[in-house]
VOZA-134866 format. One record per residue (C-alpha): residue in three letters; x, y negated, z negated. Coordinates in steps of 0.1 Angstrom, whole numbers, plus 5000, padded with zeros to 4 digits. Each point is the difference from the previous one (the first is absolute). Layout:
residues N
+--------+------+------+------+
| residu |   px |   py |   pz |
+--------+------+------+------+
|    ala |    X |    Y |    Z |
...
+--------+------+------+------+
end
This chain:
residues 177
+--------+------+------+------+
| residu |   px |   py |   pz |
+--------+------+------+------+
|    unk | 5816 | 5778 | 7881 |
|    unk | 5021 | 5008 | 5031 |
|    unk | 5027 | 5027 | 4996 |
|    unk | 5033 | 5003 | 5018 |
|    unk | 5022 | 5030 | 4998 |
|    unk | 5036 | 5007 | 5007 |
|    unk | 5014 | 5031 | 5015 |
|    unk | 5005 | 5020 | 4968 |
|    unk | 4963 | 5004 | 4992 |
|    unk | 4990 | 5007 | 5036 |
|    unk | 5028 | 5026 | 5002 |
|    unk | 4988 | 5018 | 4968 |
|    unk | 4964 | 5002 | 5011 |
|    unk | 5008 | 5008 | 5037 |
|    unk | 5024 | 5028 | 4989 |
|    unk | 4972 | 5018 | 4982 |
|    unk | 4974 | 4992 | 5027 |
|    unk | 4980 | 4977 | 4977 |
|    unk | 5000 | 4966 | 5017 |
|    unk | 4962 | 5002 | 4999 |
|    unk | 5001 | 4996 | 4963 |
|    unk | 5015 | 4966 | 5004 |
|    unk | 4972 | 4991 | 5025 |
|    unk | 4973 | 5012 | 4976 |
|    unk | 5015 | 4980 | 4971 |
|    unk | 5009 | 4967 | 5017 |
|    unk | 4981 | 4999 | 5033 |
|    unk | 5023 | 4979 | 5021 |
|    unk | 5037 | 5003 | 4992 |
|    unk | 5027 | 4976 | 5013 |
|    unk | 5035 | 5007 | 5011 |
|    unk | 5026 | 4975 | 5012 |
|    unk | 5016 | 5003 | 5034 |
|    unk | 5032 | 5008 | 4982 |
|    unk | 4983 | 5030 | 4983 |
|    unk | 4987 | 5011 | 5033 |
|    unk | 5036 | 4999 | 5014 |
|    unk | 5012 | 5021 | 4971 |
|    unk | 4973 | 5025 | 5007 |
|    unk | 5011 | 5002 | 5037 |
|    unk | 5036 | 5004 | 4989 |
|    unk | 4989 | 5028 | 4976 |
|    unk | 4982 | 5017 | 5028 |
|    unk | 5030 | 4998 | 5023 |
|    unk | 5021 | 5016 | 4971 |
|    unk | 4977 | 5029 | 4998 |
|    unk | 4974 | 4991 | 4974 |
|    unk | 4972 | 5017 | 5018 |
|    unk | 4974 | 4991 | 4974 |
|    unk | 4999 | 4966 | 5016 |
|    unk | 4988 | 5015 | 5033 |
|    unk | 4965 | 4987 | 5008 |
|    unk | 5003 | 4970 | 4977 |
|    unk | 4995 | 4977 | 5031 |
|    unk | 4965 | 5012 | 5003 |
|    unk | 4992 | 4984 | 4966 |
|    unk | 5017 | 4967 | 5006 |
|    unk | 4981 | 4970 | 5014 |
|    unk | 5006 | 4985 | 5025 |
|    unk | 5016 | 5031 | 5014 |
|    unk | 4967 | 5018 | 4995 |
|    unk | 4967 | 4982 | 5002 |
|    unk | 4986 | 5019 | 4970 |
|    unk | 5032 | 4998 | 4980 |
|    unk | 4996 | 4994 | 4962 |
|    unk | 5036 | 4992 | 4995 |
|    unk | 5005 | 4964 | 5011 |
|    unk | 5033 | 4988 | 5014 |
|    unk | 5009 | 4966 | 4987 |
|    unk | 5031 | 4978 | 5000 |
|    unk | 5015 | 4971 | 4980 |
|    unk | 4979 | 4971 | 5014 |
|    unk | 5014 | 4968 | 4985 |
|    unk | 5032 | 4983 | 4989 |
|    unk | 4994 | 5008 | 4963 |
|    unk | 4998 | 5037 | 5006 |
|    unk | 5031 | 4999 | 5022 |
|    unk | 5019 | 4980 | 4974 |
|    unk | 4991 | 5024 | 4972 |
|    unk | 5010 | 5029 | 5022 |
|    unk | 5034 | 4984 | 5005 |
|    unk | 5006 | 4995 | 4963 |
|    unk | 4992 | 5035 | 4988 |
|    unk | 5029 | 5023 | 4989 |
|    unk | 5019 | 5017 | 5028 |
|    unk | 4995 | 5034 | 4983 |
|    unk | 4963 | 4998 | 5011 |
|    unk | 4993 | 5015 | 5034 |
|    unk | 4984 | 4977 | 5026 |
|    unk | 4966 | 5018 | 4995 |
|    unk | 5000 | 4995 | 4963 |
|    unk | 5011 | 4964 | 5002 |
|    unk | 4974 | 4991 | 5027 |
|    unk | 4972 | 5016 | 4979 |
|    unk | 5011 | 4981 | 4969 |
|    unk | 5000 | 4967 | 5019 |
|    unk | 4966 | 5006 | 5015 |
|    unk | 4985 | 5013 | 4968 |
|    unk | 5013 | 4971 | 4980 |
|    unk | 4988 | 4972 | 5023 |
|    unk | 4966 | 5016 | 5008 |
|    unk | 4992 | 5012 | 4965 |
|    unk | 4999 | 5037 | 5011 |
|    unk | 5007 | 5031 | 4980 |
|    unk | 5032 | 5020 | 5010 |
|    unk | 5002 | 5038 | 5001 |
|    unk | 5036 | 5011 | 4996 |
|    unk | 5020 | 5027 | 4982 |
|    unk | 5033 | 4982 | 5004 |
|    unk | 5015 | 4990 | 4967 |
|    unk | 5017 | 4968 | 5013 |
|    unk | 4968 | 4989 | 5019 |
|    unk | 4979 | 5006 | 4969 |
|    unk | 5024 | 4979 | 4979 |
|    unk | 4999 | 4972 | 5026 |
|    unk | 4962 | 5002 | 5001 |
|    unk | 4999 | 4996 | 4962 |
|    unk | 5022 | 4969 | 5001 |
|    unk | 4978 | 4985 | 5028 |
|    unk | 4968 | 5008 | 4981 |
|    unk | 4987 | 5024 | 5026 |
|    unk | 4976 | 5027 | 4990 |
|    unk | 5016 | 5034 | 5008 |
|    unk | 4992 | 5036 | 5000 |
|    unk | 5016 | 5031 | 5014 |
|    unk | 4993 | 5037 | 5008 |
|    unk | 4994 | 5009 | 4964 |
|    unk | 4976 | 4971 | 4995 |
|    unk | 4982 | 5010 | 5032 |
|    unk | 4995 | 5036 | 4989 |
|    unk | 4988 | 4988 | 4966 |
|    unk | 4975 | 4976 | 5016 |
|    unk | 4988 | 5028 | 5023 |
|    unk | 4993 | 5022 | 4970 |
|    unk | 4982 | 4971 | 4981 |
|    unk | 4978 | 4993 | 5031 |
|    unk | 4991 | 5036 | 5003 |
|    unk | 5017 | 5005 | 5034 |
|    unk | 5019 | 5030 | 4987 |
|    unk | 5005 | 5020 | 4968 |
|    unk | 5030 | 4999 | 4977 |
|    unk | 5012 | 5035 | 5013 |
|    unk | 4997 | 4988 | 5036 |
|    unk | 5019 | 4968 | 4993 |
|    unk | 5027 | 5019 | 4981 |
|    unk | 5003 | 5024 | 5030 |
|    unk | 5005 | 4970 | 5023 |
|    unk | 5026 | 4986 | 4976 |
|    unk | 5018 | 5033 | 5000 |
|    unk | 4999 | 5000 | 5038 |
|    unk | 5015 | 4965 | 5001 |
|    unk | 5027 | 5010 | 4976 |
|    unk | 5009 | 5030 | 5022 |
|    unk | 5003 | 4976 | 5029 |
|    unk | 5026 | 4979 | 4981 |
|    unk | 4979 | 4975 | 4979 |
|    unk | 5015 | 4993 | 4967 |
|    unk | 4973 | 4998 | 4973 |
|    unk | 5005 | 4992 | 4964 |
|    unk | 4970 | 5024 | 4992 |
|    unk | 4989 | 5034 | 5013 |
|    unk | 4965 | 4999 | 4984 |
|    unk | 4977 | 4970 | 5006 |
|    unk | 4980 | 5007 | 4969 |
|    unk | 5024 | 4979 | 4980 |
|    unk | 4992 | 4970 | 5022 |
|    unk | 4962 | 5003 | 4999 |
|    unk | 4981 | 4974 | 4979 |
|    unk | 4981 | 5014 | 4971 |
|    unk | 4970 | 4980 | 4986 |
|    unk | 5011 | 4970 | 4980 |
|    unk | 5035 | 4999 | 5014 |
|    unk | 5015 | 4977 | 5026 |
|    unk | 5013 | 5015 | 5032 |
|    unk | 5037 | 5007 | 5002 |
|    unk | 5021 | 4984 | 5027 |
|    unk | 5006 | 5026 | 5027 |
+--------+------+------+------+
end
């Protein structure tokens, strides 16, 4: 399944220098042109953790694993135009693309997650990504908790401070994260 991310998830992982974890989990990751514009604005505003991101974005870099995409048809554009104004353009474009292409959306934004739920879009966020990384053996629980703490120190609001509560134990279903 293809995966598109909005700015919040990229910001969280870029701010702790762990974008590679997203690459290892998802391979190719998509961003909309609106998300790319938000990143450029953030860089201009002094969010230096975005520096070098262009080297990961195709077609800006031939070997980029983050693929730039845009709303490609009338259905995506129509949905984009009907989404609530409280959503940023990056979030709204990702929702429109994910809905019409059957992609998963990565976002930590509460309003975007609510809209995704209404549209039937599979969604995850920074917590779900960290839990998935633990479950796939890409990091340990203490390492993922350290990354979570670093995200929180950078301004990420997290409803939990220890990922152990979100880990699936045998016989239980995975929690929504």
